[in-house]
C-alpha positions in Angstrom: 15.6 145.2 -4.7 13.8 148.4 -5.8 10.2 149.1 -6.7 9.9 149.5 -10.5 7.4 152.3 -10.1 9.0 154.7 -7.6 12.6 153.4 -7.5 12.6 153.0 -3.7 13.4 149.9 -1.7 10.5 147.4 -2.0 11.2 145.5 1.2 10.4 142.2 -0.5 10.3 139.3 1.9 9.9 136.5 -0.5 13.3 135.1 0.4 12.5 135.1 4.1 11.0 132.4 6.1 7.5 133.9 6.1 4.9 134.9 3.5 5.6 138.4 2.2 3.2 141.2 3.1 2.3 141.7 -0.5 0.1 138.6 -0.5 -2.3 140.4 1.8 -3.2 143.1 -0.7 -5.6 142.5 -3.5 -4.7 144.5 -6.7 -6.7 144.7 -9.9 -4.6 143.1 -12.6 -5.6 145.8 -15.1 -4.3 148.6 -12.8 -1.1 146.7 -12.2 -0.6 146.2 -15.9 -1.0 149.9 -16.5 1.4 150.8 -13.7 4.0 148.4 -15.0 3.7 149.3 -18.6 7.2 149.4 -20.2 8.7 148.2 -16.9 9.9 144.8 -15.7 7.0 142.7 -14.5 9.4 140.4 -12.6 10.0 142.9 -9.8 8.1 143.5 -6.6 6.4 146.8 -5.8 6.9 148.6 -2.6 4.2 148.7 0.0 3.2 152.3 -0.8 2.8 151.7 -4.6 1.0 148.5 -4.1 -1.4 150.0 -1.6 -2.1 152.9 -4.0 -3.0 150.3 -6.7 -5.3 148.4 -4.3 -7.6 151.3 -3.6 
């Protein structure tokens, strides 16, 4: 799968046997909504894009 923001691999681990790294980052829902405007909200973001939204 690819990140809907940057188009790079998102390295999603939701299908693995452990909890994905993305659950460890707190992201403001307003920032996330703006970043995903006009994009699919059903896709996972890559670590770099998610970290940039968590700052």
